[in-house]
FIDO-447542 format. One record per residue: y, x, z of N, C-alpha, C, CB in turn; residue in one letter. Coordinates in steps of 0.2 Angstrom, whole numbers, always signed. Each point is the difference from the previous one (the first is absolute). Glycine has a CB too. Layout:
// residues N
    n_y    n_x    n_z   ca_y   ca_x   ca_z    c_y    c_x    c_z   cb_y   cb_x   cb_z  resn
      Y      X      Z      Y      X      Z      Y      X      Z      Y      X      Z     a
...
This chain:
// residues 74
    n_y    n_x    n_z   ca_y   ca_x   ca_z    c_y    c_x    c_z   cb_y   cb_x   cb_z  resn
    -27   -114    +25     -5     +6     -1     +2     +4     -5     -9     -7     +3     m
    +10    +14     -2     +2     +4     -5     -5     +2     -5     +7     +5     +8     g
     -5     -2    -14     -5     +2     -5     -3     +7     +2     +6     -7     -9     r
    -12     +8     +6     -3     +6     +1     +3     +6     -4    -11     -6     +2     i
    +12    +12     +2     +3     +6     -4     -5     +2     -5     +6     +3    +11     l
     -3     +0    -16     -4     +3     -5     +0     +7     +2     +3     -7     -9     k
     -8    +11     +6     -1     +7     +2     +6     +5     +0    -11     -2     -4     d
    +16     +0     -1     +6     +4     -1     +6     -3     +3     -5     +4    -10     y
     +5     -9    +15     +6     -3     +3     +0     +2     +7     -1     -9     -8     e
     +7     +9    +11     +1     +1     +7     +3     -6     +3     +0    +13     -2     i
     +0    -14     +9     +4     -5     +3     +1     +2     +7     -5     -9     -7     n
     +9    +14     +8     +1     +3     +7     +3     -5     +5     +1    +11     -5     p
     +3    -16     +3     +4     -5     +4     -2     -7     -2     +9     +8     +1     d
    -15     -9     -5     -2     -6     -2     +2     -2     -6     +0     -3    +11     g
     +5     +6    -15     +2     -1     -6     -3     +4     -5    +11     -3     +4     v
    -14     +0     -9     -4     +4     -5     +5     +4     -5     -9     -9     +0     h
     +7    +16     +0     +4     +4     -4     -5     +3     -6     +8     +3    +10     i
     -6     -4    -16     -4     +3     -6     +3     +6     -2     -3    -12     -3     h
     +0    +17     +3     +2     +7     -3     -4     +1     -6     +3     +5    +12     i
     +1     -3    -17     -3     +2     -7     -3     +7     +1     +7     -8     -7     e
    -13     +9    +10     -2     +7     +1     -1     +4     -7     -6     -5    +10     w
     +5     +2    -15     -1     +3     -6     +7     +4     -3    -10     -8     -3     s
    +15     +5     +6     +7     +3     -2     +2     +5     +5     +3    -11     -6     r
     -7    +12    +12     +2     +4     +5     -2     +8     -2     -1    -10     +9     f
     +5    +13    -12     -1     +7     -3     +2     +5     +5     +1     -4    -12     v
     -4    +10    +11     +2     +6     +4     +8     +0     +0    -11     +6     -2     i
    +14     -5     +8     +7     +1     +1     +4     -7     +1     -1    +10     -7     g
     -3    -15     +6     +3     -7     +1     +0     -2     +7     -3     -3    -12     a
     +7     -1    +14     +0     -3     +7     +2     -7     +0     +3    +11     +5     s
     -5    -15     +1     +2     -7     +1     +1     -1     +7     -6     -4    -10     f
    +10     -1    +12     +2     -1     +7     -3     -7     +1    +11     +7     +0     f
    -15     -8     +5     -2     -6     +3     +4     -2     +6    -12     +2     -5     i
    +16     -7     +5     +4     -2     +6     -5     -4     +4    +11     -1     -6     p
    -12     +3    +12     -5     -4     +5     +2     +2     +7     -9     +0     -9     c
     +6     -4    +14     +1     +2     +7     -7     +3     +2     +8    -10     +2     i
    -14     +8     -5     -6     +3     +2     -2     +6     -4     -4    -12     +4     n
     +8    +17     -3     -1     +6     -4     -7     +3     +0    +12     +2     +2     t
    -15     -2     +4     -7     +2     +1     -5     -3     -4     +3     +3    +12     d
     -2    -10    -13     -5     -4     -4     +2     +2     -7     -1     -9     +8     k
     +7    +10    -10     +2     +1     -7     -3     +7     -2    +10     -6     +1     a
    -10    +11     +3     -3     +7     -1     -7     -1     -1     +9     +6     +6     i
    -13     -9     -1     -7     -1     -1     -2     -3     -6     -1     -2    +12     r
     +4     -4    -14     -1     -3     -7     +1     +4     -6     +3    -11     +6     q
     +3    +15     -6     +1     +4     -5     -5     +6     -1    +12     -3     +1     i
    -13     +6     +5     -5     +5     +0     -7     -2     -2     +7     +5     +9     t
     -9    -11     -8     -6     -2     -2     -1     -1     -7     -1     -6    +10     k
     +7     +3    -13     +0     -1     -8     +0     +7     -3     +6    -11     +1     i
     -2    +16     +1     +1     +6     -3     -7     +4     +1    +13     +0     +2     v
    -16     -1     +3     -7     +3     +1     -5     -2     -6     +2     +0    +12     g
     -1     -5    -15     -4     -2     -6     +2     +3     -7     -2    -11     +6     t
     +8    +14     -6     +3     +3     -6     -1     +7     +1     +8     -9     -1     m
     -7    +13     -5     +1     +7     +0     +7     +2     +1    -10     +1     -7     e
    +13     -2    +13     +7     +1     +2     +0     +2     +7     +4     -9     -9     a
     +2    +12    +10     +2     +2     +7     +7     -2     +1     -7    +10     +0     q
     +9    -12     +6     +6     -3     +2     +3     +4     +6     -3    -11     -5     i
    +10    +10     +5     +3     +2     +6     +5     -6     +2     +0    +13     -3     r
     +1    -14    +10     +3     -6     +2     +5     +1     +6     -9     -7     -5     y
    +14     +4     +6     +4     +0     +6     +2     -7     +2     +4    +12     -3     t
     -3    -13     +9     +2     -6     +3     +8     +1     +1    -11     -4     +5     v
    +15     -1     -8     +7     +1     +0     +4     -6     -1     -2    +12     -4     r
     +8    -12     +5     +5     -6     -2     +3     +2     -7     +2     -3    +12     a
     -2     -2    -16     +4     +1     -7     +4     -6     -1     -9     +8     -5     e
    +15     -8     +3     +4     -6     -1     +0     -5     +6     -2     +2    -12     g
     +2     +1    +18     +0     -4     +6     -7     -4     +1    +12     -2     -2     g
    -17     +4     -2     -7     -3     +1     -5     +5     +3     +2     -8     -9     k
     -6     +7    +14     -5     +4     +2     -6     +0     -4     +4     -1    +11     w
     -8     +6    -13     -6     +0     -4     -3     +7     -1     +5    -10     -5     g
     -9    +10     +0     -4     +6     -2     +2     +2     -7     -9     -3     +8     v
    +11    +10     -9     +1     +3     -7     -6     +4     -1    +13     +0     +1     r
    -16     -1     -7     -6     +3     -2     +2     +4     -7     -8     -9     +6     v
     +5    +15     -6     +1     +4     -6     -7     +2     -2    +11     +5     +3     w
    -12     -5    -10     -6     +3     -2     +0     +7     -2     -2    -11     -5     r
     -2    +15     +8     +1     +7     -1     -6     +3     -4     +5     +1    +11     t
    -10     -5    -13     -5     +3     -4     -4     -6     -3     -2    +10     +6     l
């Protein structure tokens, strides 16, 4: 049995990923390596919706890994 996700965590492929949202400043970006990119985008969008922030994202490969790159734009 897995542990319950906290409001600021994501788990697109079943692995918990903790993002330090307080350090996610305008112009910063991060890459989440994952197969289930749709779920990652839904989870990230839900969290960002609780913040006074806007993001842009793209699904792509980086360093041979598939995933989602997210930038904070506001």
